N, C-alpha and C positions, 0 to 999 in steps of 0.2 A: 426431296424424295417423298413420294406419296405413301400414306399409311395404308397398308393392305390388311384387311381383316379376314380371319378364317373362321368359318362356321362348321361345326361338326355335328352330325346327327347319327344316332345309333337306332336302327330299326330292327325289331325282333318280331317275327310273325310267321305265319304259314303260307306257303305259295298257294294261290288260288287255282293255278293251272300250270302246266309244264311251261318252262321258259321257251320262248320262240326266238330262235337264232337265225339270222339272215346275214348275207354279205353285201357290202356296199359295192358300187361299181369299181372302186379302187382296191377291192380285195380285203377290206377290214371287216371283222366280225362284229355284229351288234346283236345284243340279246335284250328282249323285253320281258318283264315279269312283274307281277303284282302281289306282294304279300298282304295278307289280312292282319292288321294290327288291332288286337283286342284291348279294350280299356274298361276296367271295372269301375263302377261308381255307386254312390248311394244318394238317394234323394233326401229331402228335408225330414221325412218321417222315418228314415232309416231303411227303406226298402232298397235292396241291392239290384243292380242291373248291369248289363254289358252293352257296350257300343263297339261296333266294328268299323274300322276305317281302312279303305283300300288305298295303297300307295303305288303309283306307277313308277317303276324303276327301269333304267337303261344301263347296260354294261357294254363296254367296248373291248375289242381286241382279245387278249388272252383271258381276261375275266369273263368276257362273253362266252368263250368256248367252255370255260369251267362251269358257268351257270347252265349252259345247255346240256352239259354232261350230268350234272348232279341235281338241278332244281326241277323236281317233278311235283305234281299236285299233292298238297298236304305236307311236303317236306318243310322243315324249319329253315327259315331265312333269317340270318342275322348279319348286321353291319351293312 
């Protein structure tokens, strides 16, 4: 039996725009959205700064419908 690994990532950020929901030709819902993930840091002299990273996410079926209903620009996105 092959070993199967599971990776889990938790993303917490704010939606950069409203989730875009579309349907496939087979009738499945798909939503695309991009949360902005902020990361605080300090350089060698102690000056603080922030870096923003955009993560492209895709949700399918019922989760896509929920994302389309609740994810609008600026709303908190977690998980």
